[in-house]
C-alpha positions in Angstrom: 96.9 91.2 90.4 99.6 93.6 90.8 98.7 95.2 87.3 95.0 95.2 88.3 95.8 97.0 91.7 97.7 99.6 89.7 94.6 99.9 87.3 92.4 100.2 90.2 94.2 103.1 91.7 93.3 105.5 88.7 90.0 104.4 87.5 88.1 106.5 90.0 90.4 109.3 89.5 89.6 109.1 85.6 86.0 108.8 86.1 85.8 112.0 88.3 87.4 113.8 85.4 84.5 112.7 82.8 81.3 114.3 82.5 78.5 111.8 83.9 75.1 111.8 85.0 73.8 110.9 88.2 72.8 107.6 87.1 76.1 107.0 85.4 77.9 107.8 88.6 76.0 105.6 90.7 76.7 102.9 88.1 80.3 103.2 88.1 80.5 102.8 91.8 78.8 99.5 91.7 80.5 98.2 88.8 83.8 99.2 90.3 83.1 97.4 93.6 81.9 94.2 91.2 85.3 94.4 89.5 87.1 94.5 92.8 85.1 91.5 94.0 86.0 89.6 91.1 90.0 90.9 90.9 90.7 91.1 94.6 88.4 88.6 96.4 87.6 85.7 93.9 90.8 85.6 92.3 92.9 84.8 95.5 90.3 81.7 96.1 90.7 80.7 92.6 94.3 80.7 93.1 94.3 78.7 96.4 91.9 76.1 94.7 94.0 75.6 92.0 97.1 75.1 94.2 94.9 72.2 95.5 93.8 73.5 99.1 90.7 72.1 98.7 90.1 70.4 102.3 86.8 71.3 103.9 88.2 73.8 106.5 90.2 75.6 103.8 86.9 75.9 101.8 85.1 77.3 104.8 87.9 80.0 105.0 87.3 80.7 101.3 83.6 81.3 102.0 84.4 83.4 105.0 87.0 85.4 102.9 84.6 85.9 100.2 81.5 86.9 102.2 83.9 89.6 104.2 85.2 90.9 101.1 81.8 91.5 99.7 80.7 93.0 103.0 83.5 95.3 103.0 82.8 96.4 99.6 79.1 96.8 100.3 79.7 99.2 103.3 82.4 101.1 101.2 79.6 101.5 98.5 77.0 102.8 101.4 79.8 105.3 102.3 81.0 106.3 98.9 80.5 109.7 97.7 80.1 110.1 93.8 81.9 113.3 93.4 85.3 113.0 95.6 87.3 110.0 96.9 87.3 108.9 100.5 89.8 110.3 103.0 90.1 107.1 104.7 89.1 103.4 104.7 86.9 101.4 107.2 88.4 98.1 107.3 91.2 96.8 105.2 90.7 97.5 101.4 90.2 94.3 99.3 92.8 95.8 96.8 95.5 95.1 99.5 95.1 91.3 98.4 97.3 92.5 95.4 100.1 93.0 97.6 99.5 90.2 100.4 99.3 87.3 98.0 101.9 87.7 96.1 104.3 88.2 98.7 102.8 84.7 100.2 103.7 83.3 96.8 107.1 84.0 97.1 107.2 81.4 100.2 105.3 78.4 97.7 108.0 76.0 96.8 110.5 77.5 99.1 108.8 76.0 102.3 107.0 72.7 102.7 103.6 72.5 101.1 102.2 71.8 104.5 103.5 75.2 106.2 102.8 77.0 103.2 99.0 75.9 103.4 98.8 76.7 107.1 100.4 80.3 106.5 98.4 81.0 103.5 95.0 79.8 105.5 96.0 81.8 108.7 96.6 85.1 106.2 93.5 84.7 104.6 91.4 84.4 107.9 93.4 87.6 109.4 92.7 89.3 106.0 88.9 88.4 105.9 88.7 89.6 109.6 90.4 92.8 108.8 88.2 93.7 106.0 85.1 93.9 108.0 86.7 95.7 111.2 85.9 99.2 112.2 89.6 100.5 112.1 90.2 103.4 110.0 93.2 103.2 107.7 94.1 106.5 106.0 94.5 106.8 102.2 97.8 107.9 100.8 97.8 111.3 99.6 97.8 112.0 96.1 101.3 111.9 94.9 102.7 109.5 97.6 99.6 107.1 96.7 100.6 107.3 92.8 104.1 106.7 93.4 104.7 104.2 96.4 102.0 101.7 95.0 103.5 101.4 91.6 106.9 101.0 93.0 106.0 98.4 95.5 104.1 96.5 92.8 107.2 96.5 90.7 109.5 95.5 93.2 107.3 92.4 94.3 107.0 91.6 90.6 110.9 91.4 90.4 110.9 89.4 93.6 108.4 86.9 92.2 110.5 86.6 89.2 113.8 86.1 91.0 112.5 83.9 93.4 111.1 81.5 91.3 
C-alpha cells in the first residue's frame, strides 16, 4: 500500500507532462480513480477479511467503507480539472489509507485480537465518514509533498519490519 501511494503521487504529474487529447485526459481521470478504488479502498477490506474479521457487523462496516470511498472518488472526479491538480481535497483522500492501515497493522500481534479488531473497525468507520465530509484538506505544496510522503512511507515500512 505504501509503494502504491508513492506511485500515485507522481502519476498525475507525469500524465500532465504528456501530450494527450481531451478524451485521453478524461479517460486518465477515470482510470486513476478506478486504480485508487482498488488500491486504497478494496485492498484494506480484503486485508481485513483475510485477518478473519468477518462478522456481520464488520462486513457492514466494510460495505459502508467501500461506498464512502467510491463516493469520495466520484466527487473528486466531478471537481477534477484535467490540466492542473486540485489545490485542496474535500474530505479525506482515499490514498490516506496507505498510511492509516499500515500504522494500524503495527498493533496486530502486539495487542489482543479482540481489542485489535475493535480498533480496526472504529478506525475504518472514522475513515469512511471522513471520506465524505465536507472538510477541506490542503494539498502539500510541491517539494514538501514529494519529500514528506516518501519519507513517511519509508519510516512506516521500517517500523513494520522492526515491530514484527
